[in-house]
C-alpha distance (Angstrom), angle and dihedral (degrees) to the residues before:
residue distance angle dihedral
M1 . . .
R2 3.77 . .
N3 3.70 142.1 .
G4 3.79 88.8 19.7
C5 3.72 93.5 -61.4
C6 3.83 135.9 99.3
E7 3.77 122.8 -135.1
R8 3.84 126.3 -174.5
L9 3.79 108.9 -135.5
T10 3.78 97.3 -171.2
E11 3.68 139.3 32.8
L12 3.81 120.1 -115.1
S13 3.82 105.6 -83.1
G14 3.75 141.2 152.7
S15 3.71 92.0 -142.2
P16 3.79 112.0 98.7
E17 3.89 91.6 -169.5
S18 3.82 92.7 62.6
Q19 3.77 91.4 46.0
I20 3.80 91.7 49.8
R21 3.88 92.6 45.8
R22 3.87 91.0 52.1
L23 3.80 93.7 46.8
E24 3.75 91.8 47.4
A25 3.93 90.9 51.1
A26 3.82 94.3 46.1
Q27 3.74 115.8 102.7
L28 3.88 95.8 -136.7
G29 3.71 117.4 -171.4
A30 3.75 128.5 178.4
E31 3.84 98.7 -127.8
G32 3.83 125.6 156.6
A33 3.75 129.5 -18.6
A34 3.80 122.9 -33.5
S35 3.82 123.2 -129.3
L36 3.74 113.9 -148.9
Q37 3.88 89.8 -179.4
N38 3.74 91.7 58.8
A39 3.78 92.1 48.9
L40 3.76 91.5 50.5
D41 3.86 91.5 47.3
M42 3.82 91.2 50.1
S43 3.80 91.2 48.0
V44 3.87 93.3 53.5
A45 3.82 90.6 45.8
S46 3.80 91.8 51.2
L47 3.77 97.4 43.7
R48 3.79 100.3 37.0
N49 3.77 92.6 93.7
I50 3.82 97.2 50.8
P51 3.85 108.9 115.1
P52 3.84 116.6 -107.8
Y53 3.87 91.4 -104.5
G54 3.81 91.5 54.6
H55 3.81 126.0 88.0
R56 3.78 118.8 -100.2
E57 3.73 103.9 -169.4
V58 3.73 133.8 151.4
L59 3.77 126.0 -171.4
I60 3.92 112.6 -159.8
L61 3.79 119.8 -176.4
F62 3.74 105.0 -168.1
A63 3.84 121.6 179.6
A64 3.86 102.7 171.7
L65 3.68 130.0 109.3
S66 3.79 94.0 -139.1
T67 3.78 139.2 16.9
C68 3.82 129.6 -137.4
D69 3.80 104.0 -137.0
P70 3.90 124.7 176.3
G71 3.87 91.0 -147.6
S72 3.71 144.5 -5.0
I73 3.83 114.7 -30.1
F74 3.69 90.0 -159.1
D75 3.83 91.1 65.9
S76 3.77 89.7 53.8
I77 3.68 92.4 48.8
K78 3.89 89.9 50.4
A79 3.94 87.5 51.3
V80 3.81 90.0 51.4
K81 3.80 91.2 51.2
E82 3.91 92.2 47.9
A83 3.83 90.9 49.6
K84 3.74 88.5 52.3
V85 3.85 92.2 -125.1
């Protein structure tokens, strides 16, 4: 989450090693404002098609004092709950 946009760095995978390699290789910078709403919306869109027996988990590490959201964050939180993420 940076510059008001959300970007998925890794594909969905059950392999922690591939996730860690990709995160270590990424040149992550803290530019611009973060949008928590965009991150939640992307999470729901990515995990919506996971079967009910699968894991729909998102880990968000957020270290900002504010968020730059295009709409109501409460609508996104409601969508996350409805999608059982």
